[in-house]
N, C-alpha and C positions, 0 to 999 in steps of 0.2 A: 676259774682257771682258764680264761679265754685264750691267752697267748699260748699256754702249754697245749691246749686242745688243737689250736690251729697248727702248731708245729708238728704235733703227733699225727694229725690228719695228712699233712703234706708228706711227712716221712713215710706213712703207710702207703699212700698213693705211689710214691717214688719206688718203694720196695715192690709193690704190685707190678708196676710197669717193667722194672728190671727183671722180675721173675726169679729173684734170688731165694725167695721163700714161697711156699705154697700159700694161696689165699686163706686156707683154713687156719694156718698158723698165725697169720697176721691178724685176722679178726677174732681169734680166740685169746689174743694177748690181752691180759687184764690190767695193763699199766694205767689206762684211762680211768678205770673204776677205782683202783687203789689210790691214785693221786688226787682225783676229784673228791673222793669220799673215803678218807682215811679210817673213819669209824666203821667197824664191822656191822653195826646195826644199820647205819645208813646204806651200806653196800647191799645188805639183805633187802632193805626197802626198795632200792632201785631195781634189783633183780626181780623182786616180786611184782613191781609195777609193770614190768615189760614181759613177764613170763607168759601171760596169756597169749599175747601177739606172737611171741617166739614159738610157743608150742603149736599154735595154729599154723604158722608158716611151715614148721617142721612136718606137721601132719599132711599138709598139702603136697610137700615135696616127696614124702614117702608114698602117698597115694598116686602121684603123677609118675613116680619111678615104677611102681607096680603096674600102672596102666600101660606105659610105654614098653615095659618088659614083656607083658603079656602079648601086646600087639606085635612086638618084634619076634619073640620066641615061638609064637603060634604060627608065624608066617603071614599074618594079616597085612602088615605093612608091605612086605615083598609082593604079595598078590595084588594089592591095590596099586602099587607102583607099576607092576607088570601090565595091568590093564591100562593105566594112564599112558605108559610108554607106547602101547599098541595103538592107542587112539590119537595121540599127539603126533602130527607130522614131523618127520626128521628135521625139516627146515625150521620148524618152530621150537623143537625140543631143545636145541642148543641155546635158546634164549630164555630158559626157565628162570635163572636168577634175575635177569632184567625184568621179566614179566612179573615175577614175585615182588620185586621192589616197587613197581608201578601200582600193583594191586594191594600192597600191604596196608596202605592207609585206609582205603575203602573197606578192607577186610576187618578193620577195627569196629565197624558198625555191625558186623555179622557174628563175630566171635569174641568171647572174653579171652584174656591172656592164656588161661590154662587150656581151653579148648583148642586154640590155635597152635600154641607152641608144643603141646603134648599130643595133639591129635592130628592136625593138618600138616604142620611143618615136617614131621618125620616122613610122611608120604611124599611131600614135595622134594625132600632131600633124596629119598630113594629113587624118585622119578628122575631127578637130575643125574644121579649116579648111573642110571640106565643109559643116559646119553653121553656118558663119559665126562661129566662136569663135577668138579669137587663139591661135595655136599656143604662145605663151610661157606661157599659163596651164596647158597640159598639162605643160610642163616644170617649172613651179613645183609642180604637184600631185604629179608623179612623185617629186620629190626629197624630199617629206615623209615617205616611207617606204622607197622603193627604195634600199637600201644606206645608209640613215641609221639609222633604228630597226631596219631589217631586217638590217643588216650583221652584228651579232653572232651571228645565228642561221643565216646563210646557209651551207649545206653545200658550196657550190661555190667557196669562197675558202679559201686556205691559212691565213689569219689566224684563222679560226674554229677550226681544228684546233690551231693554236698556242695559242689561248686555253684550250681545254678540256684540252689536254695539260699546260699549266703549272699549271692549277688542279686537275687530277686528277678532272674531272667528265665523265661520259658525255655524248655529243652529245644523245641523246634526252632525258635528264634536264634538260640545260641548256635545250633548246628548250621543253620542257614548262613550265618555270618562267619563262622569259624572254619567250616569244611573247605571252602575255596582256598583260604590261606594255608591251611594244614596240608592240603593236597599239593599245592604249588611248592611248598617247602620240601615235601617228599620228592617231587619231581626233580627239583634242583639237587637234592642229595644223591638221587639215583644217577643223574647225569655226571656229577662230580665223581661218584664212586666208579662209574664206568670209565671215565677219562683217566683216572688214576690207577685203574686196573684192579680195584678192590673186588668188583664183580665184572664178569665178561658179558659182552653183548653178542 
């Protein structure tokens, strides 16, 4: 059902962009399953085939939510942000989103996605808030490099090793040749984001 699936994908993205329905409603819509696999047995087989990965992701999200909740409600994020605000000079503090964007790609070499987005980013966001900067700007800046252009060179994700294993390339050689291009791409995106006002300088 290639044509149907393409149309359904385009419609889903259009509805997501317009915001007429919450994302949860769009992605829980079972039309794709019913049309592609009319037989109930086939539907069950498809669900079973993906259940392990879905449950794994759900478990990660629940654990991450608990982790962030504990850090926020216990006051740890606030205290770490307070310390960061007291150390960072005022002249540098207002550039937190821009600095985050620049460092986001190299940060992919140090942090896996969960550690960065659930551990580091909340502190950066709270720090930015302390300088009167909208926290959403830090999130926008972070995604310009952390696990986007930085994803293919990250040594902390299994997919990186799958990639180099399939191509027969050594990790060091892969990183040496890929990092300059990945970092340059991030810099270009940060500059464009700054010019268009998506993040402030």
